[in-house]
VEXDREN-2710 file (C-alpha; in Angstrom, 1 decimal):
% VEXDREN-2710
k/r/px/py/pz
1/MET/-61.3/4.6/-86.6
2/LYS/-60.8/3.4/-83.0
3/PRO/-59.7/6.0/-80.4
4/ALA/-56.2/4.6/-80.5
5/ASP/-56.1/4.8/-84.3
6/LEU/-57.4/8.4/-84.1
7/LEU/-54.6/9.3/-81.7
8/LEU/-52.0/7.7/-83.9
9/ALA/-53.3/9.6/-86.9
10/ALA/-53.3/12.9/-85.0
11/VAL/-49.6/12.4/-83.9
12/PHE/-48.7/11.4/-87.5
13/VAL/-50.2/14.6/-89.0
14/LEU/-48.7/16.7/-86.2
15/ILE/-45.2/15.4/-86.8
16/TRP/-45.3/15.7/-90.6
17/GLY/-46.8/19.2/-90.4
18/SER/-44.4/20.5/-87.7
19/ALA/-41.4/19.3/-89.7
20/PHE/-41.6/22.4/-91.8
21/ASN/-41.7/24.7/-88.8
22/ALA/-38.8/23.0/-87.0
23/ALA/-36.7/23.4/-90.2
24/ARG/-37.6/27.1/-90.3
25/PHE/-36.0/27.7/-86.9
26/VAL/-32.7/26.1/-88.2
27/VAL/-32.5/27.8/-91.7
28/LEU/-33.1/31.2/-90.2
29/GLU/-29.7/30.9/-88.6
30/TRP/-27.7/28.3/-90.6
31/PRO/-27.2/28.1/-94.4
32/PRO/-29.7/25.5/-95.6
33/PHE/-27.1/23.1/-97.1
34/TRP/-25.1/23.0/-93.9
35/ALA/-28.2/22.6/-91.8
36/LEU/-29.4/19.6/-93.9
37/ALA/-25.9/18.0/-94.2
38/ILE/-25.6/18.1/-90.4
39/ARG/-29.1/16.7/-90.0
40/PHE/-28.4/13.7/-92.3
41/LEU/-25.0/13.1/-90.7
42/LEU/-26.8/12.8/-87.4
43/THR/-29.9/10.9/-88.6
44/ALA/-28.1/8.2/-90.7
45/PRO/-26.3/6.5/-87.8
46/LEU/-29.6/6.4/-85.8
47/LEU/-31.4/4.7/-88.7
48/LEU/-28.4/2.4/-89.3
49/ALA/-28.6/1.3/-85.7
50/ILE/-32.4/0.7/-86.0
51/ALA/-31.9/-1.3/-89.3
52/ALA/-29.2/-3.4/-87.6
53/ALA/-31.4/-4.0/-84.5
54/THR/-34.4/-5.1/-86.6
55/ARG/-32.1/-7.2/-88.8
56/SER/-33.3/-5.4/-91.9
57/ARG/-32.1/-7.1/-95.1
58/MET/-30.0/-5.4/-97.7
59/PRO/-31.6/-4.5/-101.0
60/ALA/-31.0/-6.7/-104.0
61/PRO/-28.3/-5.4/-106.4
62/GLY/-30.9/-4.4/-108.9
63/ASP/-32.8/-2.2/-106.3
64/ARG/-29.8/-0.4/-104.8
65/GLY/-29.7/2.1/-107.6
66/ARG/-33.4/2.9/-106.9
67/VAL/-32.7/3.4/-103.2
68/ALA/-29.8/5.7/-104.1
69/LEU/-31.9/7.8/-106.5
70/LEU/-34.6/8.0/-103.9
71/GLY/-32.1/9.5/-101.5
72/LEU/-30.6/11.8/-104.2
73/LEU/-34.0/13.1/-105.5
74/GLY/-36.8/12.1/-103.2
75/THR/-35.1/13.0/-99.9
76/GLY/-31.8/15.0/-100.3
77/GLY/-32.8/17.0/-103.4
78/TYR/-36.3/17.6/-102.1
79/LEU/-35.3/18.8/-98.7
80/ALA/-32.4/20.8/-100.0
81/LEU/-34.7/22.8/-102.2
82/SER/-37.4/23.0/-99.6
83/TRP/-35.1/24.1/-96.8
84/TRP/-33.5/26.7/-99.1
85/ALA/-37.1/27.9/-99.9
86/MET/-37.9/28.2/-96.2
87/SER/-34.9/30.6/-95.7
88/LEU/-36.8/32.9/-98.1
89/ILE/-40.5/32.4/-97.6
90/PRO/-42.8/31.2/-94.7
91/SER/-42.6/27.5/-93.8
92/GLY/-46.4/27.3/-94.0
93/LEU/-46.3/28.4/-97.7
94/VAL/-43.5/25.9/-98.5
95/ALA/-45.6/23.1/-96.9
96/LEU/-48.6/24.1/-99.0
97/ILE/-46.6/24.1/-102.2
98/SER/-45.0/20.8/-101.3
99/ALA/-48.5/19.3/-101.3
100/ALA/-48.2/19.3/-105.1
101/THR/-45.9/16.2/-104.9
102/PRO/-48.8/13.7/-105.3
103/LEU/-50.0/15.6/-108.3
104/VAL/-46.7/15.4/-109.9
105/VAL/-46.6/11.7/-109.1
106/ALA/-50.0/11.1/-110.7
107/LEU/-48.9/12.9/-113.9
108/GLY/-45.7/10.9/-113.9
109/GLU/-47.7/7.7/-113.6
110/ALA/-49.8/8.7/-116.5
111/ALA/-46.8/9.7/-118.7
112/PHE/-44.3/7.0/-117.8
113/LEU/-46.2/4.1/-116.3
114/ARG/-49.2/4.3/-118.7
115/ARG/-51.7/4.6/-115.8
116/ARG/-54.6/6.7/-117.1
117/PRO/-56.3/8.7/-114.4
118/SER/-60.1/8.6/-114.2
119/GLY/-62.3/11.7/-114.8
120/LEU/-62.5/12.4/-111.1
121/ALA/-58.7/12.1/-110.9
122/TRP/-58.3/14.6/-113.7
123/ILE/-60.6/17.0/-111.9
124/GLY/-58.5/16.6/-108.8
125/LEU/-55.3/17.2/-110.8
126/ALA/-56.8/20.4/-112.4
127/LEU/-57.9/21.8/-109.0
128/GLY/-54.6/20.9/-107.4
129/TRP/-52.5/22.6/-110.1
130/ALA/-54.9/25.6/-110.0
131/GLY/-54.2/25.9/-106.3
132/VAL/-50.4/25.7/-106.8
133/ALA/-50.7/28.3/-109.6
134/LEU/-52.6/30.6/-107.2
135/LEU/-50.2/29.9/-104.4
136/GLY/-47.2/30.9/-106.5
137/GLY/-48.8/33.4/-108.9
138/VAL/-49.2/36.3/-106.4
139/ARG/-45.7/35.7/-105.1
140/LEU/-44.2/35.5/-108.6
141/ALA/-46.0/38.7/-109.4
142/GLY/-43.9/40.4/-106.7
143/GLN/-41.1/40.5/-109.2
144/LEU/-42.9/43.4/-110.7
145/GLN/-43.2/45.2/-107.4
146/ASP/-40.6/46.7/-105.1
147/HIS/-39.8/45.3/-101.6
148/ALA/-41.8/48.0/-100.0
149/GLY/-44.9/46.3/-101.3
150/GLY/-44.1/43.2/-99.4
151/HIS/-42.9/41.2/-102.4
152/GLY/-39.6/40.8/-104.2
153/PRO/-37.4/38.4/-106.2
154/ALA/-36.5/36.5/-103.1
155/GLU/-40.1/35.4/-102.5
156/ALA/-40.4/34.4/-106.2
157/LEU/-37.2/32.3/-105.9
158/GLY/-38.6/30.7/-102.7
159/VAL/-41.8/29.6/-104.5
160/LEU/-39.8/28.3/-107.5
161/LEU/-37.5/26.3/-105.2
162/ALA/-40.5/24.8/-103.3
163/LEU/-42.1/23.8/-106.6
164/LEU/-38.8/22.2/-107.8
165/GLY/-38.6/20.4/-104.5
166/ALA/-42.0/18.9/-105.1
167/VAL/-40.9/17.7/-108.5
168/SER/-37.7/16.3/-107.2
169/GLN/-39.5/14.3/-104.5
170/ALA/-42.0/13.0/-107.0
171/ALA/-39.2/11.8/-109.3
172/GLY/-37.6/9.9/-106.4
173/LEU/-40.8/8.3/-105.5
174/LEU/-41.6/7.2/-109.1
175/ILE/-38.1/5.8/-109.5
176/PHE/-38.3/3.9/-106.2
177/ALA/-42.0/2.7/-106.7
178/PRO/-41.2/-0.6/-108.5
179/ALA/-38.9/-1.7/-105.6
180/ARG/-41.2/-0.6/-102.8
181/GLY/-42.5/-4.1/-102.1
182/ARG/-39.1/-5.7/-102.2
183/VAL/-36.9/-3.3/-100.1
184/ASP/-37.1/-3.3/-96.4
185/LEU/-38.4/0.2/-95.3
186/TRP/-35.8/0.7/-92.6
187/THR/-33.0/-0.2/-95.0
188/ALA/-34.5/2.2/-97.6
189/SER/-34.6/5.0/-95.0
190/THR/-31.0/4.3/-94.0
191/GLY/-29.8/4.2/-97.6
192/GLN/-31.5/7.4/-98.6
193/SER/-30.2/9.2/-95.5
194/LEU/-26.6/8.1/-96.3
195/VAL/-26.9/9.2/-100.0
196/SER/-28.4/12.5/-98.9
197/ALA/-25.6/13.1/-96.5
198/ALA/-23.0/12.3/-99.2
199/MET/-24.7/14.7/-101.6
200/LEU/-25.3/17.6/-99.2
201/LEU/-21.9/17.7/-97.4
202/PRO/-20.0/18.6/-100.6
203/LEU/-22.7/21.1/-101.6
204/ALA/-22.4/22.7/-98.1
205/ILE/-18.6/22.9/-98.4
206/ALA/-18.7/24.3/-101.9
207/PHE/-21.7/26.7/-101.7
208/GLY/-22.8/27.0/-98.1
209/GLY/-20.1/29.3/-96.9
210/PRO/-18.4/28.8/-93.5
211/ALA/-19.7/25.9/-91.4
212/PRO/-22.0/27.0/-88.6
213/ALA/-20.1/27.9/-85.4
214/GLY/-23.1/28.2/-83.1
215/ALA/-26.8/28.7/-82.9
216/SER/-29.6/29.8/-80.6
217/THR/-31.4/27.4/-78.4
218/HIS/-34.4/27.5/-80.8
219/ALA/-32.2/26.5/-83.7
220/TRP/-30.6/23.6/-81.7
221/LEU/-34.0/22.4/-80.6
222/GLY/-35.3/22.6/-84.2
223/LEU/-32.3/20.5/-85.4
224/ALA/-32.8/18.0/-82.6
225/TYR/-36.5/17.7/-83.5
226/SER/-35.7/17.3/-87.2
227/VAL/-33.2/14.5/-86.5
228/THR/-35.1/12.5/-83.9
229/VAL/-38.9/13.2/-84.1
230/VAL/-39.1/13.7/-87.9
231/GLY/-36.1/11.8/-89.3
232/VAL/-36.6/8.7/-87.2
233/GLY/-40.0/8.9/-85.4
234/GLY/-41.8/10.3/-88.5
235/TYR/-40.7/7.5/-90.7
236/ALA/-41.5/4.9/-88.1
237/LEU/-45.0/6.3/-87.8
238/LEU/-45.4/6.3/-91.5
239/PHE/-44.5/2.6/-91.7
240/ILE/-47.0/1.9/-88.9
241/MET/-49.7/3.8/-90.7
242/LEU/-49.1/1.9/-93.9
243/ARG/-49.4/-1.4/-92.0
244/ARG/-52.5/-0.4/-90.0
245/PHE/-54.5/1.6/-92.6
246/PRO/-55.1/1.3/-96.4
247/PRO/-52.5/3.3/-98.4
248/SER/-55.2/5.7/-99.5
249/THR/-56.1/6.5/-95.9
250/ALA/-52.4/7.1/-95.0
251/ALA/-51.9/9.3/-98.0
252/ALA/-55.1/11.3/-97.3
253/LEU/-53.9/12.0/-93.7
254/GLN/-50.8/13.6/-95.1
255/LEU/-53.0/16.2/-96.8
256/LEU/-53.6/17.6/-93.3
257/ALA/-49.9/18.3/-92.8
258/PRO/-49.8/21.6/-94.8
259/PRO/-52.6/23.4/-92.9
260/VAL/-51.1/22.1/-89.6
261/ALA/-47.8/23.7/-90.6
262/ALA/-49.5/26.9/-91.6
263/VAL/-51.3/27.1/-88.2
264/ILE/-48.1/26.3/-86.3
265/GLY/-46.2/28.9/-88.3
266/TRP/-48.8/31.5/-87.5
267/ALA/-48.9/30.6/-83.8
268/VAL/-45.2/30.1/-83.1
269/LEU/-43.2/31.8/-85.8
270/ASP/-45.5/34.9/-86.3
271/GLU/-45.8/34.0/-90.0
272/VAL/-48.5/35.7/-92.1
273/LEU/-50.1/34.1/-95.0
274/GLY/-52.2/36.1/-97.4
275/TRP/-55.6/35.3/-98.9
276/ALA/-54.0/33.9/-102.0
277/ASP/-51.9/31.6/-100.0
278/LEU/-54.8/30.3/-98.0
279/ALA/-57.2/30.0/-101.0
280/GLY/-54.5/28.3/-103.1
281/GLY/-53.8/25.9/-100.3
282/VAL/-57.5/25.0/-100.0
283/LEU/-57.7/24.4/-103.7
284/THR/-54.6/22.2/-103.7
285/LEU/-55.9/20.1/-100.7
286/VAL/-59.4/19.7/-102.4
287/GLY/-57.7/18.6/-105.6
288/LEU/-55.5/16.1/-103.7
289/PHE/-58.5/14.7/-101.8
290/LEU/-60.4/14.1/-105.1
291/LEU/-57.3/12.5/-106.6
292/PHE/-57.0/10.0/-103.7
293/GLN/-60.7/9.3/-103.8
294/ALA/-60.4/8.4/-107.5
295/GLN/-57.4/6.1/-106.7
296/ALA/-59.3/4.4/-103.9
297/ARG/-62.3/3.8/-106.2
298/ALA/-60.0/2.4/-108.8
299/ARG/-58.5/0.0/-106.3
300/ALA/-61.9/-1.1/-105.0
301/ALA/-63.1/-1.7/-108.6
302/GLY/-60.0/-3.8/-109.3
303/GLN/-60.5/-5.9/-106.2
304/GLY/-64.2/-6.3/-107.0
END
């Protein structure tokens, strides 16, 4: 990569990794559903203005349902489960578990799109799922221990929610995949943000308790970061990455986001990750790397 490309890649990884840490500041003070509803209510108008300024075209009628389901599952559902998980367990751990999303997508492609992974891809899937099992296994075992041991049902619930979030995001991506080349990316981002806001606001009213009346400076800064840097800037960088680099390279760079989130959580939020968390994260990332290598080889063979 050229120096400018390396800088762009570094900023991309930093934004996607720090998104989990910014969310952690908010959910420690606000109910997760309210925090997300407010985030999407603030992000959607910004994306709508960008879509209008860039004269983005509306999706065809047949693709609007896919955009809506992307917002319902791939964005709103995924983030609702992930932010809820972050109110219970460290943001770095949620980031590592969320790295399972590409694994679920690969399994979904094999099951529903009849795309059979290669041997290398299956090895990557096996390692990735082994990492996820190790990540969650020690936490889930905490159900058999008391809170004095550092574990408890709340941590087990957090791991389960993070896993469900990864599945929800994968489902949204698989549903949207056929329309990816037809739908303008800014329009898709705006549509999924509007759908997510429409879903989360009723959930916040029904299950989130009283609306937040105030917050610390850290929480406000975390929310502002989530709305602008992540909600708008992160997507913009993703689009630029997809234009400047092969899809496999852009996807591989996202694998660096979980360890970045873990390091930031340790340095800024005083979060502690155990040996099982770190070992499981390494296994998951190695598995994902092998999976993307297999996909890149398959694309190269198809072009050849």
